[in-house]
KETIDO-135937 format. One record per residue (C-alpha): residue number from 1; residue in one letter; chain; x, y, z. Coordinates in nm, 3 decimals, decimal comma. Example, Ala and Ser with C-alpha at 12.3 -4.5 7.8 and 13.67 -1.06 7.14 Angstrom:
<gufis>
<gufi pos="1" code="A" unit="A" east="1,230" north="-0,450" up="0,780"/>
<gufi pos="2" code="S" unit="A" east="1,367" north="-0,106" up="0,714"/>
</gufis>
This chain:
<gufis>
<gufi pos="1" code="M" unit="A" east="8,509" north="12,159" up="9,455"/>
<gufi pos="2" code="N" unit="A" east="8,742" north="12,195" up="9,752"/>
<gufi pos="3" code="R" unit="A" east="9,049" north="11,975" up="9,729"/>
<gufi pos="4" code="S" unit="A" east="9,187" north="11,802" up="10,038"/>
<gufi pos="5" code="L" unit="A" east="9,566" north="11,822" up="10,015"/>
<gufi pos="6" code="R" unit="A" east="9,828" north="11,726" up="10,267"/>
<gufi pos="7" code="F" unit="A" east="10,185" north="11,852" up="10,221"/>
<gufi pos="8" code="G" unit="A" east="10,469" north="11,653" up="10,368"/>
<gufi pos="9" code="I" unit="A" east="10,819" north="11,801" up="10,390"/>
<gufi pos="10" code="D" unit="A" east="11,137" north="11,608" up="10,462"/>
<gufi pos="11" code="L" unit="A" east="11,399" north="11,848" up="10,598"/>
<gufi pos="12" code="G" unit="A" east="11,721" north="11,657" up="10,547"/>
<gufi pos="13" code="G" unit="A" east="12,086" north="11,743" up="10,582"/>
<gufi pos="14" code="T" unit="A" east="12,142" north="11,766" up="10,205"/>
<gufi pos="15" code="K" unit="A" east="11,794" north="11,809" up="10,057"/>
<gufi pos="16" code="I" unit="A" east="11,449" north="11,944" up="10,139"/>
<gufi pos="17" code="E" unit="A" east="11,172" north="11,749" up="9,969"/>
<gufi pos="18" code="I" unit="A" east="10,799" north="11,816" up="9,948"/>
<gufi pos="19" code="V" unit="A" east="10,521" north="11,579" up="9,850"/>
<gufi pos="20" code="A" unit="A" east="10,152" north="11,660" up="9,816"/>
<gufi pos="21" code="L" unit="A" east="9,905" north="11,382" up="9,888"/>
<gufi pos="22" code="E" unit="A" east="9,549" north="11,387" up="9,759"/>
<gufi pos="23" code="N" unit="A" east="9,332" north="11,091" up="9,857"/>
<gufi pos="24" code="N" unit="A" east="9,653" north="10,941" up="9,995"/>
<gufi pos="25" code="Q" unit="A" east="9,818" north="10,947" up="9,651"/>
<gufi pos="26" code="P" unit="A" east="10,115" north="11,170" up="9,557"/>
<gufi pos="27" code="V" unit="A" east="10,017" north="11,442" up="9,311"/>
<gufi pos="28" code="H" unit="A" east="10,323" north="11,668" up="9,341"/>
<gufi pos="29" code="R" unit="A" east="10,686" north="11,625" up="9,438"/>
<gufi pos="30" code="R" unit="A" east="10,982" north="11,865" up="9,436"/>
<gufi pos="31" code="R" unit="A" east="11,315" north="11,897" up="9,614"/>
<gufi pos="32" code="L" unit="A" east="11,577" north="12,164" up="9,677"/>
<gufi pos="33" code="P" unit="A" east="11,930" north="12,148" up="9,822"/>
<gufi pos="34" code="T" unit="A" east="11,933" north="12,224" up="10,193"/>
<gufi pos="35" code="P" unit="A" east="12,108" north="12,558" up="10,263"/>
<gufi pos="36" code="Q" unit="A" east="12,404" north="12,451" up="10,471"/>
<gufi pos="37" code="G" unit="A" east="12,420" north="12,606" up="10,817"/>
<gufi pos="38" code="D" unit="A" east="12,171" north="12,882" up="10,729"/>
<gufi pos="39" code="Y" unit="A" east="11,851" north="12,871" up="10,931"/>
<gufi pos="40" code="A" unit="A" east="11,683" north="13,170" up="10,764"/>
<gufi pos="41" code="A" unit="A" east="11,756" north="13,032" up="10,418"/>
<gufi pos="42" code="T" unit="A" east="11,618" north="12,693" up="10,526"/>
<gufi pos="43" code="L" unit="A" east="11,289" north="12,854" up="10,630"/>
<gufi pos="44" code="A" unit="A" east="11,275" north="13,042" up="10,299"/>
<gufi pos="45" code="A" unit="A" east="11,337" north="12,723" up="10,102"/>
<gufi pos="46" code="I" unit="A" east="11,052" north="12,541" up="10,278"/>
<gufi pos="47" code="A" unit="A" east="10,817" north="12,835" up="10,219"/>
<gufi pos="48" code="A" unit="A" east="10,915" north="12,843" up="9,851"/>
<gufi pos="49" code="L" unit="A" east="10,841" north="12,474" up="9,807"/>
<gufi pos="50" code="V" unit="A" east="10,497" north="12,511" up="9,964"/>
<gufi pos="51" code="A" unit="A" east="10,417" north="12,821" up="9,757"/>
<gufi pos="52" code="Q" unit="A" east="10,523" north="12,651" up="9,434"/>
<gufi pos="53" code="A" unit="A" east="10,318" north="12,341" up="9,513"/>
<gufi pos="54" code="E" unit="A" east="10,007" north="12,541" up="9,593"/>
<gufi pos="55" code="H" unit="A" east="10,048" north="12,749" up="9,277"/>
<gufi pos="56" code="E" unit="A" east="10,082" north="12,442" up="9,055"/>
<gufi pos="57" code="L" unit="A" east="9,798" north="12,251" up="9,222"/>
<gufi pos="58" code="G" unit="A" east="9,567" north="12,548" up="9,263"/>
<gufi pos="59" code="A" unit="A" east="9,487" north="12,460" up="9,625"/>
<gufi pos="60" code="S" unit="A" east="9,630" north="12,491" up="9,975"/>
<gufi pos="61" code="G" unit="A" east="9,679" north="12,215" up="10,229"/>
<gufi pos="62" code="S" unit="A" east="9,802" north="12,112" up="10,570"/>
<gufi pos="63" code="V" unit="A" east="10,178" north="12,100" up="10,633"/>
<gufi pos="64" code="G" unit="A" east="10,374" north="11,836" up="10,823"/>
<gufi pos="65" code="V" unit="A" east="10,753" north="11,844" up="10,849"/>
<gufi pos="66" code="G" unit="A" east="10,994" north="11,564" up="10,930"/>
<gufi pos="67" code="I" unit="A" east="11,313" north="11,693" up="11,089"/>
<gufi pos="68" code="P" unit="A" east="11,652" north="11,549" up="11,187"/>
<gufi pos="69" code="G" unit="A" east="11,589" north="11,629" up="11,551"/>
<gufi pos="70" code="I" unit="A" east="11,312" north="11,672" up="11,806"/>
<gufi pos="71" code="R" unit="A" east="11,086" north="11,958" up="11,910"/>
<gufi pos="72" code="S" unit="A" east="11,126" north="11,982" up="12,286"/>
<gufi pos="73" code="P" unit="A" east="10,800" north="11,949" up="12,482"/>
<gufi pos="74" code="D" unit="A" east="10,956" north="12,172" up="12,749"/>
<gufi pos="75" code="H" unit="A" east="11,038" north="12,488" up="12,555"/>
<gufi pos="76" code="G" unit="A" east="10,919" north="12,420" up="12,199"/>
<gufi pos="77" code="R" unit="A" east="11,260" north="12,464" up="12,038"/>
<gufi pos="78" code="I" unit="A" east="11,457" north="12,201" up="11,848"/>
<gufi pos="79" code="K" unit="A" east="11,695" north="11,965" up="12,029"/>
<gufi pos="80" code="N" unit="A" east="11,898" north="11,655" up="11,937"/>
<gufi pos="81" code="A" unit="A" east="11,940" north="11,773" up="11,576"/>
<gufi pos="82" code="N" unit="A" east="12,240" north="11,675" up="11,367"/>
<gufi pos="83" code="S" unit="A" east="12,165" north="11,980" up="11,150"/>
<gufi pos="84" code="I" unit="A" east="12,318" north="12,219" up="11,399"/>
<gufi pos="85" code="C" unit="A" east="12,156" north="12,535" up="11,266"/>
<gufi pos="86" code="L" unit="A" east="11,817" north="12,401" up="11,380"/>
<gufi pos="87" code="I" unit="A" east="11,917" north="12,357" up="11,743"/>
<gufi pos="88" code="D" unit="A" east="11,738" north="12,590" up="11,987"/>
<gufi pos="89" code="Q" unit="A" east="11,525" north="12,740" up="11,709"/>
<gufi pos="90" code="D" unit="A" east="11,146" north="12,779" up="11,726"/>
<gufi pos="91" code="L" unit="A" east="11,107" north="12,598" up="11,394"/>
<gufi pos="92" code="R" unit="A" east="10,735" north="12,530" up="11,424"/>
<gufi pos="93" code="G" unit="A" east="10,652" north="12,885" up="11,528"/>
<gufi pos="94" code="D" unit="A" east="10,868" north="13,037" up="11,255"/>
<gufi pos="95" code="L" unit="A" east="10,712" north="12,814" up="10,988"/>
<gufi pos="96" code="E" unit="A" east="10,362" north="12,887" up="11,111"/>
<gufi pos="97" code="R" unit="A" east="10,428" north="13,259" up="11,082"/>
<gufi pos="98" code="L" unit="A" east="10,574" north="13,219" up="10,731"/>
<gufi pos="99" code="L" unit="A" east="10,307" north="12,981" up="10,599"/>
<gufi pos="100" code="Q" unit="A" east="10,014" north="13,138" up="10,786"/>
<gufi pos="101" code="R" unit="A" east="9,875" north="12,806" up="10,909"/>
<gufi pos="102" code="P" unit="A" east="9,937" north="12,543" up="11,178"/>
<gufi pos="103" code="V" unit="A" east="10,238" north="12,319" up="11,118"/>
<gufi pos="104" code="R" unit="A" east="10,312" north="11,979" up="11,272"/>
<gufi pos="105" code="L" unit="A" east="10,668" north="11,860" up="11,328"/>
<gufi pos="106" code="A" unit="A" east="10,803" north="11,514" up="11,399"/>
<gufi pos="107" code="N" unit="A" east="11,137" north="11,340" up="11,400"/>
<gufi pos="108" code="D" unit="A" east="11,220" north="11,199" up="11,056"/>
<gufi pos="109" code="A" unit="A" east="11,234" north="10,843" up="11,192"/>
<gufi pos="110" code="D" unit="A" east="10,886" north="10,890" up="11,338"/>
<gufi pos="111" code="C" unit="A" east="10,764" north="11,004" up="10,996"/>
<gufi pos="112" code="F" unit="A" east="10,919" north="10,696" up="10,838"/>
<gufi pos="113" code="A" unit="A" east="10,748" north="10,468" up="11,090"/>
<gufi pos="114" code="L" unit="A" east="10,411" north="10,643" up="11,045"/>
<gufi pos="115" code="S" unit="A" east="10,428" north="10,611" up="10,666"/>
<gufi pos="116" code="E" unit="A" east="10,512" north="10,241" up="10,673"/>
<gufi pos="117" code="A" unit="A" east="10,249" north="10,169" up="10,939"/>
<gufi pos="118" code="S" unit="A" east="9,980" north="10,364" up="10,752"/>
<gufi pos="119" code="D" unit="A" east="10,001" north="10,216" up="10,403"/>
<gufi pos="120" code="G" unit="A" east="10,341" north="10,054" up="10,376"/>
<gufi pos="121" code="A" unit="A" east="10,507" north="9,732" up="10,490"/>
<gufi pos="122" code="G" unit="A" east="10,342" north="9,751" up="10,833"/>
<gufi pos="123" code="A" unit="A" east="9,992" north="9,841" up="10,716"/>
<gufi pos="124" code="G" unit="A" east="9,726" north="9,667" up="10,924"/>
<gufi pos="125" code="A" unit="A" east="9,964" north="9,572" up="11,206"/>
<gufi pos="126" code="A" unit="A" east="9,865" north="9,685" up="11,555"/>
<gufi pos="127" code="T" unit="A" east="10,222" north="9,773" up="11,660"/>
<gufi pos="128" code="V" unit="A" east="10,497" north="9,876" up="11,419"/>
<gufi pos="129" code="F" unit="A" east="10,856" north="9,967" up="11,497"/>
<gufi pos="130" code="G" unit="A" east="11,025" north="10,161" up="11,219"/>
<gufi pos="131" code="A" unit="A" east="11,405" north="10,139" up="11,240"/>
<gufi pos="132" code="I" unit="A" east="11,637" north="10,364" up="11,040"/>
<gufi pos="133" code="L" unit="A" east="11,981" north="10,224" up="10,951"/>
<gufi pos="134" code="G" unit="A" east="12,160" north="10,503" up="10,770"/>
<gufi pos="135" code="T" unit="A" east="12,402" north="10,781" up="10,856"/>
<gufi pos="136" code="G" unit="A" east="12,251" north="10,746" up="11,204"/>
<gufi pos="137" code="V" unit="A" east="12,026" north="10,495" up="11,377"/>
<gufi pos="138" code="G" unit="A" east="11,679" north="10,602" up="11,485"/>
<gufi pos="139" code="G" unit="A" east="11,331" north="10,467" up="11,518"/>
<gufi pos="140" code="G" unit="A" east="10,965" north="10,533" up="11,574"/>
<gufi pos="141" code="V" unit="A" east="10,678" north="10,341" up="11,731"/>
<gufi pos="142" code="V" unit="A" east="10,326" north="10,336" up="11,586"/>
<gufi pos="143" code="I" unit="A" east="10,044" north="10,176" up="11,786"/>
<gufi pos="144" code="N" unit="A" east="9,702" north="10,132" up="11,625"/>
<gufi pos="145" code="G" unit="A" east="9,793" north="10,386" up="11,359"/>
<gufi pos="146" code="R" unit="A" east="9,918" north="10,654" up="11,601"/>
<gufi pos="147" code="L" unit="A" east="10,272" north="10,760" up="11,678"/>
<gufi pos="148" code="L" unit="A" east="10,381" north="10,689" up="12,033"/>
<gufi pos="149" code="S" unit="A" east="10,500" north="11,006" up="12,202"/>
<gufi pos="150" code="G" unit="A" east="10,612" north="11,057" up="12,559"/>
<gufi pos="151" code="P" unit="A" east="10,708" north="11,341" up="12,793"/>
<gufi pos="152" code="N" unit="A" east="11,061" north="11,365" up="12,652"/>
<gufi pos="153" code="A" unit="A" east="10,962" north="11,324" up="12,283"/>
<gufi pos="154" code="I" unit="A" east="11,224" north="11,050" up="12,236"/>
<gufi pos="155" code="A" unit="A" east="11,013" north="10,736" up="12,185"/>
<gufi pos="156" code="G" unit="A" east="11,193" north="10,495" up="11,953"/>
<gufi pos="157" code="E" unit="A" east="11,545" north="10,633" up="12,004"/>
<gufi pos="158" code="W" unit="A" east="11,695" north="10,285" up="12,029"/>
<gufi pos="159" code="G" unit="A" east="12,017" north="10,400" up="11,860"/>
<gufi pos="160" code="H" unit="A" east="12,129" north="10,565" up="12,182"/>
<gufi pos="161" code="N" unit="A" east="12,096" north="10,258" up="12,399"/>
<gufi pos="162" code="P" unit="A" east="12,412" north="10,052" up="12,449"/>
<gufi pos="163" code="L" unit="A" east="12,462" north="9,745" up="12,233"/>
<gufi pos="164" code="P" unit="A" east="12,325" north="9,446" up="12,430"/>
<gufi pos="165" code="W" unit="A" east="12,532" north="9,141" up="12,518"/>
<gufi pos="166" code="R" unit="A" east="12,862" north="9,311" up="12,436"/>
<gufi pos="167" code="S" unit="A" east="13,157" north="9,078" up="12,373"/>
<gufi pos="168" code="P" unit="A" east="13,526" north="9,117" up="12,278"/>
<gufi pos="169" code="A" unit="A" east="13,434" north="9,016" up="11,922"/>
<gufi pos="170" code="D" unit="A" east="13,250" north="9,350" up="11,891"/>
<gufi pos="171" code="G" unit="A" east="13,581" north="9,535" up="11,903"/>
<gufi pos="172" code="P" unit="A" east="13,703" north="9,828" up="12,113"/>
<gufi pos="173" code="A" unit="A" east="13,472" north="10,086" up="12,265"/>
<gufi pos="174" code="R" unit="A" east="13,390" north="10,390" up="12,054"/>
<gufi pos="175" code="R" unit="A" east="13,250" north="10,719" up="12,172"/>
<gufi pos="176" code="C" unit="A" east="12,921" north="10,830" up="12,018"/>
<gufi pos="177" code="Y" unit="A" east="12,860" north="11,194" up="11,924"/>
<gufi pos="178" code="C" unit="A" east="12,610" north="11,205" up="12,212"/>
<gufi pos="179" code="G" unit="A" east="12,901" north="11,171" up="12,454"/>
<gufi pos="180" code="L" unit="A" east="12,848" north="10,811" up="12,566"/>
<gufi pos="181" code="E" unit="A" east="13,031" north="10,498" up="12,455"/>
<gufi pos="182" code="D" unit="A" east="12,910" north="10,202" up="12,252"/>
<gufi pos="183" code="C" unit="A" east="12,568" north="10,333" up="12,154"/>
<gufi pos="184" code="I" unit="A" east="12,395" north="10,105" up="11,905"/>
<gufi pos="185" code="E" unit="A" east="12,445" north="10,382" up="11,648"/>
<gufi pos="186" code="T" unit="A" east="12,823" north="10,337" up="11,666"/>
<gufi pos="187" code="F" unit="A" east="12,775" north="9,976" up="11,547"/>
<gufi pos="188" code="L" unit="A" east="12,474" north="9,980" up="11,315"/>
<gufi pos="189" code="S" unit="A" east="12,493" north="10,313" up="11,133"/>
<gufi pos="190" code="G" unit="A" east="12,666" north="10,314" up="10,795"/>
<gufi pos="191" code="P" unit="A" east="12,970" north="10,506" up="10,924"/>
<gufi pos="192" code="G" unit="A" east="12,975" north="10,294" up="11,241"/>
<gufi pos="193" code="W" unit="A" east="12,976" north="9,966" up="11,051"/>
<gufi pos="194" code="A" unit="A" east="13,246" north="10,091" up="10,815"/>
<gufi pos="195" code="A" unit="A" east="13,466" north="10,217" up="11,099"/>
<gufi pos="196" code="R" unit="A" east="13,438" north="9,889" up="11,292"/>
<gufi pos="197" code="S" unit="A" east="13,485" north="9,661" up="10,990"/>
<gufi pos="198" code="G" unit="A" east="13,862" north="9,699" up="10,979"/>
<gufi pos="199" code="M" unit="A" east="13,840" north="9,754" up="10,604"/>
<gufi pos="200" code="A" unit="A" east="13,909" north="10,077" up="10,417"/>
<gufi pos="201" code="L" unit="A" east="13,560" north="10,080" up="10,265"/>
<gufi pos="202" code="D" unit="A" east="13,243" north="10,276" up="10,325"/>
<gufi pos="203" code="A" unit="A" east="12,920" north="10,096" up="10,404"/>
<gufi pos="204" code="G" unit="A" east="12,801" north="10,080" up="10,043"/>
<gufi pos="205" code="A" unit="A" east="13,129" north="9,934" up="9,923"/>
<gufi pos="206" code="L" unit="A" east="13,130" north="9,689" up="10,215"/>
<gufi pos="207" code="A" unit="A" east="12,785" north="9,561" up="10,119"/>
<gufi pos="208" code="L" unit="A" east="12,894" north="9,518" up="9,756"/>
<gufi pos="209" code="A" unit="A" east="13,210" north="9,334" up="9,861"/>
<gufi pos="210" code="A" unit="A" east="13,005" north="9,100" up="10,079"/>
<gufi pos="211" code="A" unit="A" east="12,767" north="9,031" up="9,790"/>
<gufi pos="212" code="R" unit="A" east="13,071" north="8,942" up="9,576"/>
<gufi pos="213" code="A" unit="A" east="13,178" north="8,685" up="9,837"/>
<gufi pos="214" code="D" unit="A" east="13,476" north="8,878" up="9,973"/>
<gufi pos="215" code="S" unit="A" east="13,549" north="8,678" up="10,289"/>
<gufi pos="216" code="A" unit="A" east="13,647" north="8,973" up="10,510"/>
<gufi pos="217" code="A" unit="A" east="13,341" north="9,171" up="10,404"/>
<gufi pos="218" code="Q" unit="A" east="13,117" north="8,868" up="10,460"/>
<gufi pos="219" code="Q" unit="A" east="13,255" north="8,830" up="10,811"/>
<gufi pos="220" code="A" unit="A" east="13,189" north="9,200" up="10,875"/>
<gufi pos="221" code="L" unit="A" east="12,830" north="9,154" up="10,750"/>
<gufi pos="222" code="E" unit="A" east="12,774" north="8,847" up="10,967"/>
<gufi pos="223" code="R" unit="A" east="12,896" north="9,042" up="11,268"/>
<gufi pos="224" code="Y" unit="A" east="12,666" north="9,330" up="11,171"/>
<gufi pos="225" code="C" unit="A" east="12,366" north="9,097" up="11,144"/>
<gufi pos="226" code="D" unit="A" east="12,432" north="8,955" up="11,489"/>
<gufi pos="227" code="Q" unit="A" east="12,464" north="9,305" up="11,636"/>
<gufi pos="228" code="L" unit="A" east="12,142" north="9,409" up="11,460"/>
<gufi pos="229" code="A" unit="A" east="11,966" north="9,103" up="11,600"/>
<gufi pos="230" code="R" unit="A" east="12,081" north="9,196" up="11,950"/>
<gufi pos="231" code="G" unit="A" east="11,972" north="9,556" up="11,911"/>
<gufi pos="232" code="L" unit="A" east="11,630" north="9,463" up="11,774"/>
<gufi pos="233" code="S" unit="A" east="11,578" north="9,189" up="12,031"/>
<gufi pos="234" code="S" unit="A" east="11,587" north="9,450" up="12,306"/>
<gufi pos="235" code="V" unit="A" east="11,311" north="9,637" up="12,120"/>
<gufi pos="236" code="I" unit="A" east="11,107" north="9,317" up="12,085"/>
<gufi pos="237" code="N" unit="A" east="11,153" north="9,231" up="12,452"/>
<gufi pos="238" code="L" unit="A" east="11,029" north="9,577" up="12,547"/>
<gufi pos="239" code="I" unit="A" east="10,736" north="9,653" up="12,314"/>
<gufi pos="240" code="D" unit="A" east="10,676" north="9,322" up="12,129"/>
<gufi pos="241" code="P" unit="A" east="10,594" north="9,478" up="11,789"/>
<gufi pos="242" code="H" unit="A" east="10,403" north="9,282" up="11,527"/>
<gufi pos="243" code="V" unit="A" east="10,623" north="9,423" up="11,250"/>
<gufi pos="244" code="I" unit="A" east="10,968" north="9,582" up="11,237"/>
<gufi pos="245" code="V" unit="A" east="11,027" north="9,780" up="10,917"/>
<gufi pos="246" code="L" unit="A" east="11,383" north="9,872" up="10,820"/>
<gufi pos="247" code="G" unit="A" east="11,468" north="10,193" up="10,636"/>
<gufi pos="248" code="G" unit="A" east="11,783" north="10,388" up="10,553"/>
<gufi pos="249" code="G" unit="A" east="12,062" north="10,294" up="10,316"/>
<gufi pos="250" code="L" unit="A" east="12,165" north="9,975" up="10,494"/>
<gufi pos="251" code="S" unit="A" east="11,809" north="9,841" up="10,483"/>
<gufi pos="252" code="N" unit="A" east="11,872" north="9,761" up="10,116"/>
<gufi pos="253" code="I" unit="A" east="12,108" north="9,476" up="10,211"/>
<gufi pos="254" code="G" unit="A" east="11,902" north="9,167" up="10,135"/>
<gufi pos="255" code="A" unit="A" east="12,101" north="8,943" up="10,369"/>
<gufi pos="256" code="L" unit="A" east="11,955" north="9,124" up="10,670"/>
<gufi pos="257" code="Y" unit="A" east="11,612" north="8,973" up="10,608"/>
<gufi pos="258" code="E" unit="A" east="11,759" north="8,623" up="10,582"/>
<gufi pos="259" code="Q" unit="A" east="12,012" north="8,625" up="10,865"/>
<gufi pos="260" code="V" unit="A" east="11,860" north="8,846" up="11,135"/>
<gufi pos="261" code="P" unit="A" east="11,529" north="8,653" up="11,178"/>
<gufi pos="262" code="R" unit="A" east="11,733" north="8,334" up="11,228"/>
<gufi pos="263" code="L" unit="A" east="11,941" north="8,506" up="11,497"/>
<gufi pos="264" code="L" unit="A" east="11,662" north="8,675" up="11,692"/>
<gufi pos="265" code="P" unit="A" east="11,555" north="8,362" up="11,887"/>
<gufi pos="266" code="R" unit="A" east="11,897" north="8,359" up="12,056"/>
<gufi pos="267" code="Y" unit="A" east="11,818" north="8,687" up="12,227"/>
<gufi pos="268" code="V" unit="A" east="11,439" north="8,734" up="12,245"/>
<gufi pos="269" code="F" unit="A" east="11,274" north="8,614" up="12,567"/>
<gufi pos="270" code="S" unit="A" east="11,031" north="8,380" up="12,395"/>
<gufi pos="271" code="D" unit="A" east="11,018" north="8,023" up="12,268"/>
<gufi pos="272" code="R" unit="A" east="10,968" north="8,158" up="11,914"/>
<gufi pos="273" code="V" unit="A" east="10,974" north="8,499" up="11,748"/>
<gufi pos="274" code="N" unit="A" east="10,661" north="8,596" up="11,554"/>
<gufi pos="275" code="T" unit="A" east="10,764" north="8,955" up="11,483"/>
<gufi pos="276" code="R" unit="A" east="10,805" north="9,009" up="11,108"/>
<gufi pos="277" code="L" unit="A" east="11,117" north="9,190" up="10,981"/>
<gufi pos="278" code="L" unit="A" east="11,044" north="9,369" up="10,652"/>
<gufi pos="279" code="P" unit="A" east="11,203" north="9,626" up="10,418"/>
<gufi pos="280" code="A" unit="A" east="11,025" north="9,956" up="10,374"/>
<gufi pos="281" code="Q" unit="A" east="10,761" north="9,946" up="10,102"/>
<gufi pos="282" code="H" unit="A" east="10,798" north="10,314" up="10,013"/>
<gufi pos="283" code="G" unit="A" east="11,178" north="10,324" up="10,029"/>
<gufi pos="284" code="D" unit="A" east="11,332" north="10,669" up="10,037"/>
<gufi pos="285" code="S" unit="A" east="10,986" north="10,828" up="10,004"/>
<gufi pos="286" code="S" unit="A" east="10,863" north="10,702" up="10,340"/>
<gufi pos="287" code="G" unit="A" east="10,988" north="10,996" up="10,544"/>
<gufi pos="288" code="V" unit="A" east="10,830" north="11,268" up="10,333"/>
<gufi pos="289" code="R" unit="A" east="10,506" north="11,071" up="10,299"/>
<gufi pos="290" code="G" unit="A" east="10,495" north="11,020" up="10,675"/>
<gufi pos="291" code="A" unit="A" east="10,528" north="11,393" up="10,730"/>
<gufi pos="292" code="A" unit="A" east="10,209" north="11,440" up="10,529"/>
<gufi pos="293" code="W" unit="A" east="10,042" north="11,168" up="10,738"/>
<gufi pos="294" code="L" unit="A" east="10,100" north="11,378" up="11,053"/>
<gufi pos="295" code="W" unit="A" east="9,766" north="11,545" up="10,976"/>
<gufi pos="296" code="D" unit="A" east="9,572" north="11,221" up="10,937"/>
</gufis>
């Protein structure tokens, strides 16, 4: 009997992970360290993961890859990647030649959103916005089960809009790696929150200190929640999603789901806010699962 397998690959900055889905259930999972700064070795690692999976499962399958960047619709090469060795490479073409089959690529935040909209926290919702709060800030939009994609391939990139309703309480301007100042990412990413907190702690330690009722850390968290509410309110005002699903390391802070919904009505252009704010159901696995869903 022919088996219907879908392979999803999460190409991250520190690890490359593969999952095989059969009947939408994971039947295989492996990961390797990402070769740092070595494009050829990265291709070889992906090919090795696929070959090992197919050998162990005794079947081949489709391949979807989530990447920390975007495949340009203009020239087909990778842009906007924080893994620099990927930039300006024909990643899809090179993988298709290595794997001898079609390959689909998507931004890792898009894969996260697709996973959570398909069978995660946003399952059954007509419009889902998946927001990543981690080392960076990204997002993806899924409408009726399909990723939204436009002519620039940047749908959902809310992290590179300016923080709305800026005030002196938000602190001094900071330049984003993209070259502009005060992008949402400089406030809501883990490194951004830590840098703006005024405390010599990283984001994980800040969250722990806030949970232990450290007053300075609690103030930093309250400020973060208000900034997150402002950032998400601009998304709600624009696309009015039924569900917003949070992923990334900072999405594990429970206070976000208590404080941010209470703050949203200050900024959303509506008499009440019906959009649900939820943590990811599949956690760290959402990205790699979403890559497999690219062939749905």
